[in-house]
C-alpha positions in Angstrom: 11.3 -25.8 -9.4 9.8 -25.0 -5.9 11.6 -21.6 -5.9 10.1 -20.8 -9.3 6.6 -21.6 -8.0 7.1 -19.5 -4.8 8.5 -16.6 -6.8 5.5 -16.6 -9.2 3.0 -16.8 -6.3 4.6 -13.8 -4.7 4.6 -11.9 -7.9 1.0 -12.7 -8.8 -0.1 -11.9 -5.2 1.7 -8.6 -5.3 0.0 -7.8 -8.6 -3.4 -8.7 -7.2 -2.8 -6.5 -4.2 -1.9 -3.6 -6.6 -5.1 -4.1 -8.4 -7.1 -4.1 -5.1 -5.4 -0.9 -4.0 -6.3 0.7 -7.4 -9.9 -0.4 -6.9 -9.8 1.1 -3.4 -8.8 4.5 -4.9 -11.9 4.4 -7.1 -14.4 3.0 -4.7 -13.7 4.6 -1.3 -15.6 7.9 -0.5 -13.0 10.3 0.9 -9.3 11.1 0.8 -8.4 9.4 4.1 -10.0 6.0 3.3 -8.4 6.2 -0.2 -5.1 7.0 1.4 -5.5 4.1 3.8 -6.3 1.6 1.0 -3.2 2.6 -1.0 -0.9 3.0 1.9 -1.5 -0.6 3.0 -1.6 -2.3 -0.3 1.3 -0.6 -2.0 3.8 -1.5 0.8 2.7 -5.2 0.8 2.5 -5.2 -3.0 6.0 -4.0 -3.3 7.3 -6.4 -0.7 5.8 -9.3 -2.5 6.8 -8.4 -5.9 10.4 -7.6 -4.9 10.6 -10.8 -2.8 9.4 -12.8 -5.9 11.9 -11.1 -8.1 14.6 -11.7 -5.5 13.8 -15.4 -5.6 14.0 -15.4 -9.4 17.4 -13.7 -9.4 19.0 -16.0 -6.7 22.1 -14.8 -4.8 23.5 -12.1 -7.1 24.1 -8.4 -7.4 20.6 -8.0 -8.7 19.2 -9.4 -5.4 21.2 -6.9 -3.5 19.7 -4.1 -5.6 16.3 -5.5 -5.0 16.9 -5.5 -1.3 18.0 -1.9 -1.4 14.8 -0.9 -3.3 12.7 -2.8 -0.7 14.5 -1.1 2.2 13.9 2.4 0.5 10.3 1.6 -0.1 9.8 0.1 3.3 10.7 3.3 5.1 9.5 6.0 2.6 6.0 4.6 1.8 4.5 4.7 5.3 6.2 8.0 5.9 4.7 9.5 2.7 1.3 8.2 3.6 1.6 9.8 7.1 2.7 13.1 5.6 -0.1 13.2 3.1 -2.7 12.5 5.7 -1.3 15.0 8.2 -1.1 17.7 5.5 -4.6 17.1 4.4 -5.8 17.3 8.1 -3.8 20.5 8.6 -5.3 22.0 5.5 -8.8 21.4 6.8 -10.0 18.3 4.8 -12.5 16.6 7.0 -13.2 12.8 6.9 -16.4 11.6 5.3 -19.2 10.8 7.7 -22.2 8.6 7.3 -25.7 9.8 8.1 -25.8 7.9 11.3 -22.6 9.5 12.5 -24.0 12.9 11.6 -27.1 12.2 13.5 -25.2 11.1 16.6 -22.9 14.2 16.4 -26.0 16.5 16.1 -27.5 14.9 19.3 -24.4 15.6 21.4 
């Protein structure tokens, strides 16, 4: 009973984090802040959902497959976020600046 409750808490929290990341894509003003919102939430979202599913499956071959999926996502997701950010920077996409930041940059 306790394992079922913990697994559903992890699955629901992972789903909520996925929704928050989706809202971040819509709400944030530029590419880099959107990438940051998704890069942070998708890794933690996947960890929580896969951990909850692993608790549901118990000690079985399915839990081994879930662990392998987790290991793949744990290494590839931050690498993909870094590559996207670096590629955007190299291609000339500049970060969004507020008006106060623009005024201070003009004064320098």
